[in-house]
Structure formats: structure tokens, C-alpha cells
C-alpha positions in Angstrom: 54.3 107.3 -16.0 56.3 109.4 -18.4 59.7 108.4 -19.7 61.6 110.8 -17.6 59.8 109.7 -14.4 60.5 106.1 -15.3 64.2 106.9 -15.6 64.2 108.7 -12.3 62.4 105.7 -10.7 65.3 103.4 -11.8 67.7 105.4 -9.6 68.9 104.4 -6.2 69.2 106.6 -3.2 72.7 107.6 -2.1 73.9 108.6 1.4 73.4 112.3 1.9 75.4 113.0 5.0 77.8 115.9 4.3 76.1 116.7 1.0 74.1 119.8 0.1 70.5 120.4 -0.9 69.4 120.9 -4.4 69.5 124.3 -5.9 66.2 125.9 -7.1 67.4 125.3 -10.7 67.9 121.6 -10.0 64.5 121.4 -8.4 62.9 123.1 -11.4 64.5 120.5 -13.7 63.4 117.5 -11.6 59.9 118.5 -10.6 58.3 118.3 -14.1 59.5 114.7 -14.3 57.0 113.8 -11.6 53.2 113.5 -11.9 51.3 115.8 -9.7 54.0 116.5 -7.1 54.6 120.0 -5.8 57.1 121.7 -3.6 55.5 123.5 -0.7 57.6 125.3 1.9 60.6 123.4 0.8 58.9 120.0 1.0 58.1 117.7 -2.0 54.6 116.5 -1.5 51.6 114.8 -3.1 48.2 113.6 -1.9 47.0 110.3 -3.1 43.2 109.3 -3.1 41.8 105.8 -2.8 38.3 104.2 -2.8 38.5 102.9 0.7 40.7 102.5 3.8 42.0 99.0 2.7 43.4 100.5 -0.5 44.9 103.4 1.4 46.7 101.0 3.8 47.9 98.7 1.0 49.5 101.8 -0.6 51.1 102.8 2.7 52.5 99.2 3.1 53.9 99.2 -0.4 55.4 102.7 0.2 57.0 101.4 3.4 58.8 98.7 1.4 60.2 101.4 -0.9 61.3 103.4 2.1 63.0 100.5 3.7 64.7 99.4 0.5 66.0 102.9 -0.3 66.6 103.9 3.4 64.8 107.2 2.7 61.6 107.8 4.6 58.8 110.2 3.9 56.4 111.9 6.3 52.9 110.3 5.8 49.6 111.7 6.8 47.0 108.9 6.4 43.3 109.2 6.4 40.4 106.9 5.5 40.8 107.3 1.7 43.9 109.6 1.4 47.6 109.6 2.0 49.7 112.7 1.8 53.4 111.8 1.1 56.0 114.4 2.0 59.7 114.2 1.3 62.6 116.3 2.6 66.1 115.3 3.3 66.9 116.3 6.9 70.6 115.5 6.4 71.0 118.3 3.9 68.3 120.5 5.4 66.4 120.6 2.1 65.5 118.6 -1.0 67.9 116.0 -2.4 67.8 113.9 -5.5 66.8 111.0 -3.2 63.4 112.8 -2.6 62.7 112.8 -6.3 63.9 109.3 -6.9 61.5 108.0 -4.1 58.6 110.1 -5.4 59.0 108.6 -8.8 59.1 105.1 -7.2 55.9 105.9 -5.4 54.2 107.0 -8.6 55.4 103.7 -10.2 53.2 101.8 -7.7 50.2 102.8 -9.8 51.8 101.3 -13.0 52.0 97.8 -11.5 
């Protein structure tokens, strides 16, 4: 994990109701802080690969703990050895800083 991603992972999600989505400039500044994430059709996403189904589900369970703690929940597409994680903040109808904070926390799972 790079230094900027580590700093982002230290953040905490904030309530978004009544807020606004990030501008393209803000997204362009935050995205390079993450490893391998991309924005596709307004959604922050990354596909993770594992050796087997057990590792995939262990990752999903660890991610569920992050989601619960931050009260910010991704869309997950789970396969035998893959998990696609997609973040978007419905309350602001776009991306928020919370999406990037959680993405950095998900990446930090691999540094444990």
C-alpha cells in the first residue's frame, strides 16, 4: 500500500445525506491513491482474485466487517475465485470521499 493510500485508509466515513458527489477533478486526485481501482460508468470498482473459494469468502467476510464499521456498503459480485467490489454513494447520486476511504480500507486487507 502506498503512503497516500494508507492515509486515505485511516479516514472514517461521514454521513452523506444532503451532500454532493465529488467533482471529476476531485475523483482524478483521489483515484491515483488507490491500487488498481477504476471508475467505470460513475462507479468505483476493482476485481480481486483468489486461489480458491474459501479465500474469496474470507475476503468477503472481512469486507463485510469494514462495511458494517463504516456504515458504507459496496455492491459485491462473488465467484469461485473472484470478487468484484463496486462503490457508489446513492445518497449523493455519485461518488463520495467515503467510496475512496472504503476502497483504501479494502486494499489494506492485503497488508495484514
